[in-house]
C-alpha positions as CSV (number, residue, x, y, z in Angstrom):
1,M,0.0,0.0,0.0
2,I,1.3,3.5,-0.8
3,T,1.5,6.0,2.0
4,L,1.6,9.8,1.5
5,R,2.2,12.4,4.1
6,I,1.7,16.1,3.3
7,G,3.0,19.2,5.1
8,F,2.6,22.9,4.3
9,D,3.8,26.0,6.0
10,L,3.9,29.8,5.4
11,V,6.3,32.3,7.0
12,D,5.9,36.1,7.2
13,V,9.3,37.3,5.8
14,P,9.4,40.7,7.5
15,R,8.7,39.1,10.9
16,F,11.3,36.4,10.2
17,R,13.9,39.0,9.1
18,A,13.3,40.9,12.4
19,F,13.7,37.6,14.3
20,L,17.1,37.0,12.6
21,T,18.2,40.6,13.3
22,R,17.4,40.2,17.0
23,R,18.9,36.7,17.3
24,G,21.8,37.1,14.9
25,G,24.3,34.3,14.0
26,R,23.2,32.1,16.9
27,A,19.7,31.7,15.3
28,L,21.3,30.9,12.0
29,T,23.5,28.1,13.3
30,R,20.7,26.7,15.5
31,L,18.2,26.6,12.6
32,F,20.1,26.0,9.4
33,T,22.9,23.7,8.3
34,P,26.1,25.2,6.7
35,H,24.7,24.2,3.2
36,E,21.4,26.0,3.8
37,R,23.1,29.1,5.0
38,A,25.4,29.1,2.0
39,V,22.6,28.7,-0.5
40,A,20.5,31.4,1.1
41,Q,23.4,33.9,0.9
42,G,22.1,35.8,3.9
43,R,18.7,36.6,2.1
44,A,15.9,36.5,4.7
45,E,13.3,35.3,2.2
46,R,15.4,32.3,1.2
47,L,16.0,31.4,4.8
48,A,12.3,31.9,5.5
49,A,11.4,29.4,2.7
50,R,13.8,26.8,4.2
51,F,12.4,27.5,7.7
52,A,8.9,26.9,6.2
53,A,10.2,23.6,4.6
54,K,11.4,22.4,8.0
55,E,8.0,23.1,9.6
56,A,6.2,21.4,6.7
57,V,8.4,18.3,6.9
58,A,7.8,18.1,10.7
59,K,4.0,18.4,10.0
60,A,4.3,15.6,7.5
61,L,6.1,13.5,10.0
62,G,3.3,14.2,12.5
63,T,5.8,15.3,15.2
64,G,6.2,19.0,15.2
65,L,9.7,20.3,15.7
66,G,9.9,19.4,19.4
67,A,10.4,15.8,18.6
68,V,12.9,16.3,15.8
69,G,15.7,18.8,15.6
70,W,16.0,21.8,13.2
71,L,19.3,20.5,11.8
72,E,17.8,17.0,11.3
73,I,15.7,18.4,8.4
74,E,17.8,19.9,5.7
75,V,16.9,21.4,2.4
76,R,19.7,20.6,-0.1
77,T,20.1,21.7,-3.6
78,G,19.8,19.0,-6.3
79,P,22.0,18.7,-9.4
80,H,19.7,20.9,-11.4
81,G,19.0,23.4,-8.6
82,A,15.8,22.0,-7.3
83,P,15.4,21.7,-3.6
84,Q,15.6,18.2,-2.0
85,V,14.8,17.0,1.6
86,H,17.5,15.2,3.5
87,L,16.7,13.8,6.9
88,S,19.0,12.5,9.7
89,G,18.7,11.5,13.3
90,R,15.2,11.3,14.8
91,A,13.6,12.8,11.7
92,A,15.0,10.0,9.6
93,A,13.9,7.4,12.1
94,R,10.4,8.8,12.2
95,A,10.2,8.7,8.4
96,R,11.3,5.1,8.4
97,A,8.7,4.2,11.0
98,L,6.1,5.7,8.8
99,G,7.4,3.8,5.7
100,L,8.5,7.0,4.0
101,F,11.5,6.8,1.7
102,A,11.2,9.7,-0.7
103,W,10.2,13.4,-0.5
104,S,9.0,16.0,-3.0
105,I,9.3,19.7,-2.0
106,S,8.4,23.0,-3.5
107,L,9.6,26.3,-2.1
108,T,8.4,29.8,-2.9
109,H,9.0,33.3,-1.6
110,T,8.4,37.0,-2.2
111,D,9.7,39.9,-0.1
112,Q,6.6,39.4,2.2
113,C,5.8,35.7,2.3
114,A,7.7,32.4,2.0
115,G,6.1,29.0,1.8
116,A,6.8,25.3,1.4
117,V,4.9,22.2,0.6
118,V,6.3,18.7,1.0
119,I,5.0,15.3,0.2
120,G,6.7,12.3,1.8
121,W,5.8,9.0,0.2
122,G,6.6,5.4,0.6
123,L,5.2,1.9,0.9
124,V,3.5,0.4,3.9
125,T,4.5,-3.3,4.1
126,S,3.3,-6.1,6.3
127,N,6.3,-5.3,8.5
128,T,4.8,-1.9,9.4
129,T,4.0,-1.8,13.1
130,T,0.6,-1.4,14.7
131,E,2.0,1.8,16.3
132,T,2.7,3.3,12.9
133,F,-0.9,2.7,11.7
134,A,-2.2,4.1,15.0
135,S,0.0,7.2,14.6
136,I,-1.2,7.7,11.0
137,S,-4.8,7.3,12.2
138,R,-4.3,9.8,15.0
139,D,-2.8,12.3,12.6
140,L,-5.7,11.9,10.1
141,D,-8.2,12.4,12.9
142,H,-6.5,15.7,13.8
143,D,-6.1,17.1,10.3
């Protein structure tokens, strides 16, 4: 059986820019990997889109960002410039538990708003645990 998990998030760019100004480099290193910071080139709207992507992935995982770390969800740049989701640590473990093995992602931004939508997909096999099905059911009940 195919499983799909969808996440979506929007970020107010001026508000995010103000947050980065207040928190400085500490916030950047806490929220973004070196690759993400390099790709964004210090542009708040690009960082905001990646922040939205992290939130969207956490929503698709059904955990929120308390259960997975900011740096465990990374938006990388593919060979043709398209964004790609890379998971590590607890985020990768949660994805495996849900049977997810691939991600599609779309980022967008203006000077006012940044957004991301992600789709995690995979196959649920007979080895999938009862807890996983219960978790999926709980998530569907709350969406």
